[in-house]
FIKOLZA-1660 file (N, C-alpha, C; in steps of 0.1 Angstrom, whole numbers, plus 5000, padded with zeros to 4 digits):
% residues 252
   i   px   py   pz ch aa at
   1 8843 3312 2958  A  M  N
   1 8837 3323 2951  A  M CA
   1 8844 3336 2954  A  M  C
   2 8848 3343 2944  A  S  N
   2 8855 3356 2944  A  S CA
   2 8846 3367 2944  A  S  C
   3 8848 3377 2954  A  F  N
   3 8841 3390 2954  A  F CA
   3 8851 3401 2952  A  F  C
   4 8862 3398 2948  A  E  N
   4 8873 3408 2948  A  E CA
   4 8869 3421 2942  A  E  C
   5 8871 3432 2950  A  G  N
   5 8869 3445 2946  A  G CA
   5 8854 3450 2947  A  G  C
   6 8843 3441 2949  A  Q  N
   6 8830 3444 2951  A  Q CA
   6 8827 3452 2964  A  Q  C
   7 8816 3459 2963  A  T  N
   7 8810 3465 2974  A  T CA
   7 8796 3460 2977  A  T  C
   8 8794 3454 2990  A  I  N
   8 8781 3448 2992  A  I CA
   8 8776 3452 3005  A  I  C
   9 8764 3456 3006  A  I  N
   9 8757 3459 3018  A  I CA
   9 8749 3448 3024  A  I  C
  10 8750 3447 3037  A  V  N
  10 8743 3436 3044  A  V CA
  10 8735 3443 3055  A  V  C
  11 8722 3443 3055  A  T  N
  11 8715 3448 3066  A  T CA
  11 8714 3437 3077  A  T  C
  12 8712 3441 3090  A  G  N
  12 8712 3431 3100  A  G CA
  12 8724 3424 3100  A  G  C
  13 8736 3431 3098  A  G  N
  13 8748 3425 3096  A  G CA
  13 8757 3423 3108  A  G  C
  14 8751 3426 3120  A  S  N
  14 8760 3426 3132  A  S CA
  14 8761 3411 3138  A  S  C
  15 8751 3402 3135  A  E  N
  15 8752 3388 3141  A  E CA
  15 8744 3379 3131  A  E  C
  16 8745 3367 3136  A  G  N
  16 8736 3357 3129  A  G CA
  16 8739 3355 3115  A  G  C
  17 8728 3353 3106  A  I  N
  17 8731 3351 3091  A  I CA
  17 8737 3363 3085  A  I  C
  18 8734 3375 3089  A  G  N
  18 8740 3387 3084  A  G CA
  18 8755 3387 3085  A  G  C
  19 8759 3386 3097  A  F  N
  19 8773 3385 3100  A  F CA
  19 8780 3374 3094  A  F  C
  20 8774 3362 3093  A  A  N
  20 8782 3351 3087  A  A CA
  20 8783 3353 3071  A  A  C
  21 8772 3360 3066  A  T  N
  21 8774 3364 3053  A  T CA
  21 8784 3374 3049  A  T  C
  22 8784 3385 3059  A  A  N
  22 8795 3396 3056  A  A CA
  22 8808 3390 3058  A  A  C
  23 8810 3382 3067  A  R  N
  23 8823 3376 3070  A  R CA
  23 8828 3368 3058  A  R  C
  24 8819 3361 3053  A  R  N
  24 8823 3352 3040  A  R CA
  24 8825 3361 3028  A  R  C
  25 8817 3371 3027  A  L  N
  25 8819 3380 3015  A  L CA
  25 8832 3387 3016  A  L  C
  26 8836 3391 3029  A  A  N
  26 8849 3398 3031  A  A CA
  26 8861 3389 3028  A  A  C
  27 8860 3377 3032  A  A  N
  27 8869 3367 3030  A  A CA
  27 8872 3364 3015  A  A  C
  28 8862 3366 3008  A  G  N
  28 8863 3366 2992  A  G CA
  28 8867 3378 2986  A  G  C
  29 8870 3389 2993  A  G  N
  29 8876 3400 2987  A  G CA
  29 8866 3413 2986  A  G  C
  30 8855 3411 2991  A  A  N
  30 8844 3422 2991  A  A CA
  30 8847 3433 3002  A  A  C
  31 8844 3445 2999  A  H  N
  31 8842 3455 3011  A  H CA
  31 8828 3454 3015  A  H  C
  32 8824 3451 3027  A  V  N
  32 8812 3449 3032  A  V CA
  32 8809 3462 3040  A  V  C
  33 8796 3466 3038  A  A  N
  33 8790 3476 3047  A  A CA
  33 8779 3470 3055  A  A  C
  34 8780 3470 3069  A  L  N
  34 8771 3464 3077  A  L CA
  34 8762 3475 3083  A  L  C
  35 8749 3472 3081  A  F  N
  35 8739 3481 3087  A  F CA
  35 8732 3473 3099  A  F  C
  36 8730 3479 3110  A  A  N
  36 8724 3473 3122  A  A CA
  36 8720 3484 3132  A  A  C
  37 8712 3480 3143  A  R  N
  37 8708 3489 3152  A  R CA
  37 8717 3492 3163  A  R  C
  38 8724 3482 3169  A  R  N
  38 8731 3483 3180  A  R CA
  38 8747 3486 3177  A  R  C
  39 8751 3498 3180  A  P  N
  39 8764 3502 3176  A  P CA
  39 8775 3495 3182  A  P  C
  40 8774 3490 3194  A  D  N
  40 8784 3482 3200  A  D CA
  40 8785 3468 3193  A  D  C
  41 8775 3461 3191  A  V  N
  41 8776 3448 3185  A  V CA
  41 8781 3450 3170  A  V  C
  42 8775 3461 3164  A  L  N
  42 8778 3463 3150  A  L CA
  42 8793 3465 3148  A  L  C
  43 8799 3474 3156  A  E  N
  43 8814 3477 3155  A  E CA
  43 8821 3465 3158  A  E  C
  44 8817 3456 3169  A  A  N
  44 8825 3444 3172  A  A CA
  44 8825 3435 3159  A  A  C
  45 8814 3434 3152  A  A  N
  45 8814 3425 3139  A  A CA
  45 8823 3430 3129  A  A  C
  46 8823 3443 3127  A  A  N
  46 8831 3449 3118  A  A CA
  46 8847 3447 3122  A  A  C
  47 8849 3449 3133  A  E  N
  47 8863 3447 3139  A  E CA
  47 8868 3432 3136  A  E  C
  48 8858 3423 3139  A  A  N
  48 8861 3410 3136  A  A CA
  48 8865 3407 3123  A  A  C
  49 8857 3412 3113  A  I  N
  49 8860 3410 3099  A  I CA
  49 8875 3417 3096  A  I  C
  50 8877 3430 3100  A  R  N
  50 8890 3435 3098  A  R CA
  50 8902 3429 3104  A  R  C
  51 8899 3423 3116  A  A  N
  51 8910 3416 3122  A  A CA
  51 8914 3403 3115  A  A  C
  52 8905 3398 3107  A  A  N
  52 8907 3386 3098  A  A CA
  52 8913 3390 3083  A  A  C
  53 8914 3403 3083  A  G  N
  53 8921 3408 3070  A  G CA
  53 8910 3413 3060  A  G  C
  54 8897 3415 3063  A  G  N
  54 8886 3419 3055  A  G CA
  54 8885 3435 3055  A  G  C
  55 8877 3440 3048  A  S  N
  55 8874 3454 3046  A  S CA
  55 8859 3455 3050  A  S  C
  56 8858 3465 3061  A  A  N
  56 8842 3466 3065  A  A CA
  56 8841 3480 3069  A  A  C
  57 8828 3485 3068  A  E  N
  57 8824 3498 3073  A  E CA
  57 8810 3495 3080  A  E  C
  58 8806 3505 3087  A  T  N
  58 8793 3503 3094  A  T CA
  58 8783 3515 3093  A  T  C
  59 8770 3512 3095  A  A  N
  59 8761 3523 3097  A  A CA
  59 8751 3519 3107  A  A  C
  60 8750 3527 3117  A  S  N
  60 8742 3522 3128  A  S CA
  60 8728 3529 3126  A  S  C
  61 8718 3520 3123  A  L  N
  61 8704 3525 3119  A  L CA
  61 8695 3515 3120  A  L  C
  62 8681 3519 3123  A  D  N
  62 8670 3511 3122  A  D CA
  62 8665 3512 3107  A  D  C
  63 8664 3500 3101  A  V  N
  63 8661 3500 3087  A  V CA
  63 8646 3506 3085  A  V  C
  64 8639 3506 3095  A  A  N
  64 8625 3512 3094  A  A CA
  64 8625 3526 3093  A  A  C
  65 8636 3533 3096  A  E  N
  65 8637 3546 3094  A  E CA
  65 8643 3550 3080  A  E  C
  66 8634 3550 3070  A  T  N
  66 8638 3547 3057  A  T CA
  66 8646 3559 3051  A  T  C
  67 8644 3572 3056  A  D  N
  67 8653 3582 3053  A  D CA
  67 8668 3579 3055  A  D  C
  68 8670 3574 3067  A  K  N
  68 8684 3570 3071  A  K CA
  68 8690 3559 3062  A  K  C
  69 8680 3549 3059  A  L  N
  69 8684 3538 3050  A  L CA
  69 8688 3542 3038  A  L  C
  70 8680 3550 3031  A  V  N
  70 8684 3555 3018  A  V CA
  70 8697 3562 3018  A  V  C
  71 8699 3572 3028  A  A  N
  71 8712 3580 3028  A  A CA
  71 8723 3570 3030  A  A  C
  72 8722 3559 3039  A  A  N
  72 8732 3551 3040  A  A CA
  72 8736 3543 3028  A  A  C
  73 8726 3539 3021  A  I  N
  73 8729 3532 3008  A  I CA
  73 8737 3540 2999  A  I  C
  74 8730 3552 2997  A  R  N
  74 8736 3561 2987  A  R CA
  74 8751 3564 2991  A  R  C
  75 8753 3567 3004  A  G  N
  75 8766 3571 3010  A  G CA
  75 8777 3560 3006  A  G  C
  76 8773 3547 3009  A  V  N
  76 8782 3537 3006  A  V CA
  76 8785 3536 2990  A  V  C
  77 8777 3537 2982  A  A  N
  77 8778 3538 2967  A  A CA
  77 8787 3549 2964  A  A  C
  78 8784 3561 2970  A  A  N
  78 8792 3573 2966  A  A CA
  78 8807 3572 2970  A  A  C
  79 8808 3567 2982  A  R  N
  79 8823 3565 2987  A  R CA
  79 8831 3555 2980  A  R  C
  80 8824 3545 2977  A  R  N
  80 8831 3533 2969  A  R CA
  80 8831 3534 2955  A  R  C
  81 8822 3542 2948  A  G  N
  81 8821 3544 2934  A  G CA
  81 8814 3532 2928  A  G  C
  82 8807 3524 2935  A  R  N
  82 8800 3513 2930  A  R CA
  82 8791 3507 2941  A  R  C
  83 8782 3498 2936  A  L  N
  83 8775 3490 2946  A  L CA
  83 8772 3477 2938  A  L  C
  84 8778 3466 2943  A  D  N
  84 8775 3453 2935  A  D CA
  84 8765 3444 2942  A  D  C
  85 8764 3445 2954  A  G  N
  85 8753 3437 2961  A  G CA
  85 8746 3441 2973  A  G  C
  86 8734 3436 2975  A  L  N
  86 8726 3440 2987  A  L CA
  86 8720 3429 2992  A  L  C
  87 8721 3426 3005  A  V  N
  87 8714 3416 3012  A  V CA
  87 8705 3422 3022  A  V  C
  88 8692 3421 3020  A  N  N
  88 8681 3426 3029  A  N CA
  88 8679 3414 3040  A  N  C
  89 8686 3416 3051  A  N  N
  89 8685 3405 3060  A  N CA
  89 8679 3409 3074  A  N  C
  90 8679 3423 3076  A  A  N
  90 8673 3427 3090  A  A CA
  90 8659 3423 3090  A  A  C
  91 8655 3420 3102  A  F  N
  91 8641 3415 3104  A  F CA
  91 8636 3418 3117  A  F  C
  92 8623 3418 3118  A  E  N
  92 8615 3419 3131  A  E CA
  92 8606 3407 3133  A  E  C
  93 8609 3400 3145  A  S  N
  93 8602 3388 3147  A  S CA
  93 8590 3391 3157  A  S  C
  94 8578 3391 3152  A  V  N
  94 8566 3394 3159  A  V CA
  94 8557 3382 3159  A  V  C
  95 8555 3375 3171  A  H  N
  95 8547 3363 3173  A  H CA
  95 8536 3365 3182  A  H  C
  96 8525 3358 3180  A  G  N
  96 8513 3359 3188  A  G CA
  96 8502 3355 3179  A  G  C
  97 8491 3350 3185  A  L  N
  97 8478 3347 3178  A  L CA
  97 8472 3359 3173  A  L  C
  98 8465 3358 3161  A  I  N
  98 8459 3370 3154  A  I CA
  98 8451 3378 3165  A  I  C
  99 8444 3372 3173  A  T  N
  99 8436 3380 3183  A  T CA
  99 8444 3387 3193  A  T  C
 100 8457 3383 3195  A  E  N
 100 8466 3388 3204  A  E CA
 100 8476 3399 3199  A  E  C
 101 8477 3400 3186  A  T  N
 101 8487 3408 3178  A  T CA
 101 8482 3421 3177  A  T  C
 102 8488 3431 3182  A  S  N
 102 8484 3446 3181  A  S CA
 102 8486 3451 3167  A  S  C
 103 8480 3462 3164  A  Q  N
 103 8482 3468 3151  A  Q CA
 103 8496 3474 3151  A  Q  C
 104 8501 3478 3161  A  A  N
 104 8515 3483 3162  A  A CA
 104 8524 3473 3158  A  A  C
 105 8524 3461 3164  A  D  N
 105 8533 3450 3161  A  D CA
 105 8531 3445 3147  A  D  C
 106 8519 3445 3141  A  W  N
 106 8517 3442 3127  A  W CA
 106 8524 3451 3119  A  W  C
 107 8523 3464 3121  A  R  N
 107 8529 3474 3112  A  R CA
 107 8544 3474 3114  A  R  C
 108 8549 3472 3126  A  R  N
 108 8563 3471 3128  A  R CA
 108 8569 3459 3120  A  R  C
 109 8562 3448 3121  A  S  N
 109 8568 3437 3112  A  S CA
 109 8568 3440 3097  A  S  C
 110 8558 3447 3092  A  F  N
 110 8558 3450 3079  A  F CA
 110 8568 3461 3075  A  F  C
 111 8570 3470 3084  A  E  N
 111 8579 3482 3082  A  E CA
 111 8593 3477 3080  A  E  C
 112 8598 3466 3089  A  V  N
 112 8611 3462 3088  A  V CA
 112 8611 3451 3078  A  V  C
 113 8602 3442 3077  A  N  N
 113 8604 3429 3069  A  N CA
 113 8600 3431 3054  A  N  C
 114 8592 3441 3052  A  V  N
 114 8588 3443 3038  A  V CA
 114 8592 3458 3032  A  V  C
 115 8587 3468 3040  A  E  N
 115 8589 3481 3035  A  E CA
 115 8603 3485 3033  A  E  C
 116 8611 3481 3044  A  A  N
 116 8626 3484 3043  A  A CA
 116 8632 3478 3032  A  A  C
 117 8630 3465 3029  A  P  N
 117 8637 3459 3018  A  P CA
 117 8632 3466 3005  A  P  C
 118 8619 3469 3004  A  F  N
 118 8613 3476 2993  A  F CA
 118 8620 3490 2990  A  F  C
 119 8623 3496 3000  A  I  N
 119 8630 3510 2999  A  I CA
 119 8644 3508 2994  A  I  C
 120 8651 3498 3002  A  A  N
 120 8664 3495 2998  A  A CA
 120 8666 3490 2983  A  A  C
 121 8658 3482 2978  A  I  N
 121 8658 3478 2965  A  I CA
 121 8656 3490 2956  A  I  C
 122 8646 3498 2959  A  Q  N
 122 8642 3509 2952  A  Q CA
 122 8655 3519 2951  A  Q  C
 123 8662 3520 2961  A  T  N
 123 8673 3529 2962  A  T CA
 123 8685 3523 2954  A  T  C
 124 8688 3508 2956  A  A  N
 124 8700 3503 2951  A  A CA
 124 8699 3500 2936  A  A  C
 125 8687 3498 2932  A  L  N
 125 8685 3493 2917  A  L CA
 125 8691 3503 2906  A  L  C
 126 8688 3517 2908  A  P  N
 126 8692 3524 2898  A  P CA
 126 8708 3527 2899  A  P  C
 127 8714 3525 2910  A  I  N
 127 8728 3526 2912  A  I CA
 127 8734 3514 2905  A  I  C
 128 8729 3501 2907  A  M  N
 128 8734 3490 2901  A  M CA
 128 8731 3490 2885  A  M  C
 129 8719 3495 2882  A  A  N
 129 8715 3496 2868  A  A CA
 129 8725 3505 2860  A  A  C
 130 8731 3515 2866  A  A  N
 130 8739 3523 2859  A  A CA
 130 8752 3516 2853  A  A  C
 131 8755 3505 2860  A  R  N
 131 8768 3496 2856  A  R CA
 131 8763 3485 2849  A  R  C
 132 8749 3482 2849  A  R  N
 132 8743 3470 2843  A  R CA
 132 8749 3458 2850  A  R  C
 133 8750 3458 2862  A  R  N
 133 8755 3447 2871  A  R CA
 133 8750 3449 2886  A  R  C
 134 8746 3438 2891  A  G  N
 134 8743 3439 2906  A  G CA
 134 8735 3426 2909  A  G  C
 135 8735 3422 2923  A  S  N
 135 8728 3411 2927  A  S CA
 135 8721 3415 2940  A  S  C
 136 8708 3413 2942  A  I  N
 136 8702 3415 2955  A  I CA
 136 8696 3402 2960  A  I  C
 137 8698 3400 2973  A  V  N
 137 8693 3387 2980  A  V CA
 137 8685 3392 2991  A  V  C
 138 8672 3387 2992  A  N  N
 138 8663 3390 3003  A  N CA
 138 8662 3376 3011  A  N  C
 139 8663 3379 3024  A  I  N
 139 8662 3368 3034  A  I CA
 139 8648 3366 3038  A  I  C
 140 8640 3356 3034  A  A  N
 140 8627 3353 3039  A  A CA
 140 8627 3345 3050  A  A  C
 141 8618 3334 3051  A  S  N
 141 8618 3325 3062  A  S CA
 141 8608 3314 3057  A  S  C
 142 8611 3301 3064  A  L  N
 142 8602 3291 3061  A  L CA
 142 8588 3294 3065  A  L  C
 143 8587 3303 3075  A  S  N
 143 8573 3307 3080  A  S CA
 143 8565 3313 3069  A  S  C
 144 8572 3320 3059  A  G  N
 144 8565 3325 3048  A  G CA
 144 8558 3317 3038  A  G  C
 145 8562 3304 3039  A  V  N
 145 8557 3295 3029  A  V CA
 145 8549 3282 3038  A  V  C
 146 8548 3284 3050  A  R  N
 146 8541 3274 3058  A  R CA
 146 8532 3282 3067  A  R  C
 147 8520 3275 3071  A  A  N
 147 8510 3281 3079  A  A CA
 147 8512 3275 3093  A  A  C
 148 8515 3284 3103  A  R  N
 148 8518 3279 3116  A  R CA
 148 8510 3288 3125  A  R  C
 149 8504 3285 3136  A  P  N
 149 8497 3293 3145  A  P CA
 149 8507 3303 3153  A  P  C
 150 8502 3314 3157  A  A  N
 150 8509 3324 3165  A  A CA
 150 8520 3330 3156  A  A  C
 151 8519 3332 3144  A  S  N
 151 8530 3338 3135  A  S CA
 151 8524 3346 3124  A  S  C
 152 8512 3351 3126  A  A  N
 152 8505 3359 3115  A  A CA
 152 8514 3370 3109  A  A  C
 153 8518 3379 3119  A  A  N
 153 8525 3392 3114  A  A CA
 153 8538 3388 3108  A  A  C
 154 8547 3380 3115  A  Y  N
 154 8559 3376 3109  A  Y CA
 154 8559 3367 3096  A  Y  C
 155 8549 3358 3096  A  A  N
 155 8547 3349 3084  A  A CA
 155 8542 3358 3073  A  A  C
 156 8533 3365 3075  A  A  N
 156 8527 3372 3064  A  A CA
 156 8536 3382 3057  A  A  C
 157 8546 3389 3066  A  S  N
 157 8555 3397 3061  A  S CA
 157 8567 3390 3052  A  S  C
 158 8569 3379 3057  A  K  N
 158 8579 3371 3050  A  K CA
 158 8574 3365 3037  A  K  C
 159 8560 3361 3036  A  A  N
 159 8554 3357 3024  A  A CA
 159 8555 3369 3014  A  A  C
 160 8553 3381 3019  A  A  N
 160 8552 3393 3011  A  A CA
 160 8567 3394 3005  A  A  C
 161 8577 3394 3013  A  I  N
 161 8591 3397 3007  A  I CA
 161 8594 3386 2996  A  I  C
 162 8589 3374 2998  A  I  N
 162 8590 3364 2988  A  I CA
 162 8585 3369 2974  A  I  C
 163 8573 3374 2974  A  H  N
 163 8566 3378 2962  A  H CA
 163 8572 3391 2957  A  H  C
 164 8577 3400 2967  A  L  N
 164 8582 3412 2963  A  L CA
 164 8595 3409 2955  A  L  C
 165 8603 3399 2959  A  S  N
 165 8616 3396 2953  A  S CA
 165 8613 3390 2938  A  S  C
 166 8602 3383 2936  A  A  N
 166 8599 3378 2923  A  A CA
 166 8596 3389 2913  A  A  C
 167 8588 3399 2918  A  I  N
 167 8585 3411 2910  A  I CA
 167 8598 3419 2908  A  I  C
 168 8604 3421 2917  A  A  N
 168 8618 3429 2915  A  A CA
 168 8627 3422 2906  A  A  C
 169 8627 3408 2906  A  A  N
 169 8636 3400 2897  A  A CA
 169 8632 3403 2882  A  A  C
 170 8619 3403 2879  A  V  N
 170 8613 3406 2866  A  V CA
 170 8617 3419 2860  A  V  C
 171 8614 3428 2870  A  E  N
 171 8616 3443 2866  A  E CA
 171 8631 3446 2865  A  E  C
 172 8640 3440 2873  A  A  N
 172 8654 3445 2873  A  A CA
 172 8662 3437 2862  A  A  C
 173 8657 3426 2855  A  A  N
 173 8664 3419 2847  A  A CA
 173 8669 3426 2835  A  A  C
 174 8661 3434 2829  A  E  N
 174 8665 3443 2818  A  E CA
 174 8677 3451 2821  A  E  C
 175 8679 3456 2834  A  A  N
 175 8690 3464 2837  A  A CA
 175 8702 3456 2841  A  A  C
 176 8701 3443 2840  A  G  N
 176 8713 3434 2843  A  G CA
 176 8714 3431 2857  A  G  C
 177 8704 3433 2865  A  V  N
 177 8705 3432 2880  A  V CA
 177 8696 3419 2884  A  V  C
 178 8701 3410 2892  A  R  N
 178 8694 3398 2897  A  R CA
 178 8689 3400 2910  A  R  C
 179 8677 3394 2913  A  V  N
 179 8670 3394 2926  A  V CA
 179 8667 3381 2930  A  V  C
 180 8672 3375 2941  A  N  N
 180 8666 3362 2946  A  N CA
 180 8665 3362 2961  A  N  C
 181 8658 3351 2965  A  T  N
 181 8654 3349 2978  A  T CA
 181 8659 3337 2985  A  T  C
 182 8665 3338 2997  A  V  N
 182 8668 3326 3004  A  V CA
 182 8659 3325 3016  A  V  C
 183 8654 3312 3018  A  I  N
 183 8644 3309 3028  A  I CA
 183 8651 3299 3038  A  I  C
 184 8654 3306 3049  A  P  N
 184 8660 3297 3060  A  P CA
 184 8648 3292 3068  A  P  C
 185 8652 3280 3075  A  G  N
 185 8642 3275 3086  A  G CA
 185 8649 3278 3099  A  G  C
 186 8647 3270 3108  A  A  N
 186 8653 3271 3122  A  A CA
 186 8668 3272 3121  A  A  C
 187 8673 3283 3127  A  T  N
 187 8688 3286 3126  A  T CA
 187 8693 3290 3138  A  T  C
 188 8704 3282 3141  A  N  N
 188 8710 3284 3155  A  N CA
 188 8718 3297 3157  A  N  C
 189 8711 3307 3155  A  S  N
 189 8716 3321 3155  A  S CA
 189 8714 3328 3170  A  S  C
 190 8719 3339 3172  A  A  N
 190 8717 3347 3185  A  A CA
 190 8703 3350 3187  A  A  C
 191 8697 3354 3176  A  S  N
 191 8681 3358 3176  A  S CA
 191 8674 3345 3180  A  S  C
 192 8677 3333 3175  A  W  N
 192 8670 3321 3178  A  W CA
 192 8672 3318 3193  A  W  C
 193 8684 3319 3198  A  K  N
 193 8688 3316 3212  A  K CA
 193 8679 3325 3221  A  K  C
 194 8678 3339 3217  A  R  N
 194 8670 3348 3225  A  R CA
 194 8656 3344 3226  A  R  C
 195 8651 3339 3213  A  A  N
 195 8637 3335 3212  A  A CA
 195 8634 3322 3221  A  A  C
 196 8643 3313 3221  A  V  N
 196 8641 3302 3230  A  V CA
 196 8641 3305 3246  A  V  C
 197 8649 3314 3248  A  A  N
 197 8651 3319 3262  A  A CA
 197 8638 3327 3267  A  A  C
 198 8633 3335 3256  A  E  N
 198 8620 3343 3260  A  E CA
 198 8607 3336 3258  A  E  C
 199 8606 3326 3250  A  R  N
 199 8593 3320 3246  A  R CA
 199 8594 3305 3249  A  R  C
 200 8589 3301 3260  A  P  N
 200 8589 3287 3266  A  P CA
 200 8582 3278 3257  A  P  C
 201 8573 3282 3249  A  E  N
 201 8565 3273 3240  A  E CA
 201 8574 3268 3228  A  E  C
 202 8585 3273 3226  A  I  N
 202 8595 3268 3215  A  I CA
 202 8601 3255 3220  A  I  C
 203 8598 3245 3212  A  N  N
 203 8603 3231 3214  A  N CA
 203 8615 3229 3206  A  N  C
 204 8627 3230 3211  A  V  N
 204 8638 3229 3203  A  V CA
 204 8640 3216 3197  A  V  C
 205 8638 3205 3204  A  Q  N
 205 8640 3191 3199  A  Q CA
 205 8629 3188 3190  A  Q  C
 206 8617 3194 3191  A  G  N
 206 8606 3192 3182  A  G CA
 206 8610 3199 3170  A  G  C
 207 8616 3210 3169  A  A  N
 207 8621 3218 3158  A  A CA
 207 8631 3209 3150  A  A  C
 208 8640 3203 3157  A  I  N
 208 8650 3196 3151  A  I CA
 208 8645 3183 3144  A  I  C
 209 8635 3178 3152  A  Q  N
 209 8629 3165 3144  A  Q CA
 209 8621 3168 3132  A  Q  C
 210 8618 3180 3129  A  Q  N
 210 8612 3184 3117  A  Q CA
 210 8620 3186 3105  A  Q  C
 211 8633 3185 3109  A  I  N
 211 8644 3188 3099  A  I CA
 211 8650 3174 3094  A  I  C
 212 8647 3170 3082  A  P  N
 212 8653 3157 3079  A  P CA
 212 8668 3157 3079  A  P  C
 213 8677 3167 3078  A  L  N
 213 8690 3165 3079  A  L CA
 213 8695 3165 3094  A  L  C
 214 8685 3166 3103  A  G  N
 214 8687 3162 3118  A  G CA
 214 8694 3172 3126  A  G  C
 215 8694 3185 3121  A  R  N
 215 8700 3195 3131  A  R CA
 215 8695 3210 3126  A  R  C
 216 8696 3219 3135  A  L  N
 216 8695 3233 3132  A  L CA
 216 8704 3237 3122  A  L  C
 217 8700 3246 3113  A  A  N
 217 8711 3253 3104  A  A CA
 217 8720 3261 3112  A  A  C
 218 8732 3262 3109  A  E  N
 218 8741 3272 3114  A  E CA
 218 8740 3285 3106  A  E  C
 219 8744 3297 3111  A  P  N
 219 8743 3308 3102  A  P CA
 219 8751 3306 3089  A  P  C
 220 8762 3300 3091  A  E  N
 220 8771 3298 3080  A  E CA
 220 8766 3290 3069  A  E  C
 221 8757 3281 3072  A  D  N
 221 8750 3272 3062  A  D CA
 221 8741 3281 3054  A  D  C
 222 8734 3291 3060  A  V  N
 222 8725 3299 3052  A  V CA
 222 8735 3310 3044  A  V  C
 223 8745 3315 3050  A  A  N
 223 8754 3324 3044  A  A CA
 223 8760 3318 3031  A  A  C
 224 8763 3306 3031  A  K  N
 224 8768 3300 3018  A  K CA
 224 8757 3300 3007  A  K  C
 225 8745 3299 3010  A  A  N
 225 8734 3300 3000  A  A CA
 225 8734 3314 2996  A  A  C
 226 8734 3324 3004  A  V  N
 226 8733 3338 3000  A  V CA
 226 8745 3342 2992  A  V  C
 227 8757 3337 2995  A  C  N
 227 8769 3341 2988  A  C CA
 227 8769 3335 2974  A  C  C
 228 8763 3324 2973  A  F  N
 228 8762 3317 2960  A  F CA
 228 8753 3326 2951  A  F  C
 229 8742 3329 2955  A  L  N
 229 8733 3339 2947  A  L CA
 229 8739 3351 2944  A  L  C
 230 8747 3357 2953  A  L  N
 230 8754 3370 2951  A  L CA
 230 8766 3368 2940  A  L  C
 231 8770 3356 2938  A  S  N
 231 8782 3355 2930  A  S CA
 231 8780 3353 2916  A  S  C
 232 8791 3354 2909  A  D  N
 232 8790 3351 2893  A  D CA
 232 8786 3337 2890  A  D  C
 233 8787 3328 2900  A  E  N
 233 8784 3314 2898  A  E CA
 233 8769 3313 2895  A  E  C
 234 8761 3323 2899  A  A  N
 234 8747 3323 2897  A  A CA
 234 8744 3334 2888  A  A  C
 235 8751 3336 2878  A  E  N
 235 8748 3347 2868  A  E CA
 235 8736 3346 2860  A  E  C
 236 8731 3334 2859  A  F  N
 236 8719 3331 2851  A  F CA
 236 8707 3328 2860  A  F  C
 237 8709 3330 2873  A  I  N
 237 8696 3327 2883  A  I CA
 237 8692 3341 2888  A  I  C
 238 8679 3342 2885  A  T  N
 238 8671 3353 2892  A  T CA
 238 8657 3349 2894  A  T  C
 239 8651 3356 2904  A  G  N
 239 8638 3352 2907  A  G CA
 239 8636 3339 2915  A  G  C
 240 8648 3333 2920  A  A  N
 240 8648 3320 2926  A  A CA
 240 8645 3320 2941  A  A  C
 241 8639 3310 2946  A  E  N
 241 8636 3309 2960  A  E CA
 241 8643 3296 2965  A  E  C
 242 8655 3300 2971  A  L  N
 242 8664 3289 2975  A  L CA
 242 8662 3287 2990  A  L  C
 243 8656 3274 2993  A  R  N
 243 8654 3269 3007  A  R CA
 243 8666 3264 3012  A  R  C
 244 8671 3270 3024  A  A  N
 244 8683 3266 3032  A  A CA
 244 8678 3262 3045  A  A  C
 245 8670 3250 3045  A  E  N
 245 8663 3247 3058  A  E CA
 245 8664 3231 3061  A  E  C
 246 8673 3225 3055  A  G  N
 246 8676 3210 3058  A  G CA
 246 8665 3201 3054  A  G  C
 247 8656 3206 3045  A  G  N
 247 8645 3198 3041  A  G CA
 247 8632 3199 3050  A  G  C
 248 8631 3208 3058  A  A  N
 248 8620 3209 3068  A  A CA
 248 8607 3213 3061  A  A  C
 249 8608 3219 3048  A  Y  N
 249 8597 3222 3040  A  Y CA
 249 8588 3210 3038  A  Y  C
 250 8594 3199 3035  A  W  N
 250 8587 3187 3033  A  W CA
 250 8581 3179 3044  A  W  C
 251 8584 3183 3056  A  R  N
 251 8579 3177 3068  A  R CA
 251 8566 3184 3072  A  R  C
 252 8555 3179 3067  A  R  N
 252 8542 3187 3069  A  R CA
 252 8536 3182 3083  A  R  C
% end
């Protein structure tokens, strides 16, 4: 898949699915703009892309600070003279029983997982519409389509982004912009590894047993799905929900 000459923003681009996606896009010729919170990790990711011959820039920000998010998106588009793609990948993982989840954690989950993508889409769409071309991919989660205990804030926010994507797809189609969703399951990313270390209730082998393909996803597995939806190969696909979870959806 060629992304030659394109400019694509990836939020949460410093590691995991976001970094794997950005690296793949850059290898295909795109200039990638990585947004993430930790400057050191963010710059290391961009340098790795540049060392491999790719083109990358960074913006260190928390996507929940929506004024900064809007400014960063507009800044990338102004400097590059175009914006071809947006990947809303940054997320907040809040877990706990409903009775144990604070309002602050609930709000934080929705600020990062729903409000920030909404603002990013709202900002990017007119820029893309001016050229009648663009592709937006939102990263949801299998939790957004499955009911599991101790996941209300995270799961509800991911269910919301799935439906927001569908509405955005319908509204953006007339402007020539496509909007799709990728739904990963358990993925062997840095955030997953941190969760396993911090939450003893996570049963890694149990999670693998729920995946018919018999292993956790690697970030690159999900990145391939994201890049496909961003690419011209998917030019007649919008409003889709592409599950990249090894068949785990069917293991009830």
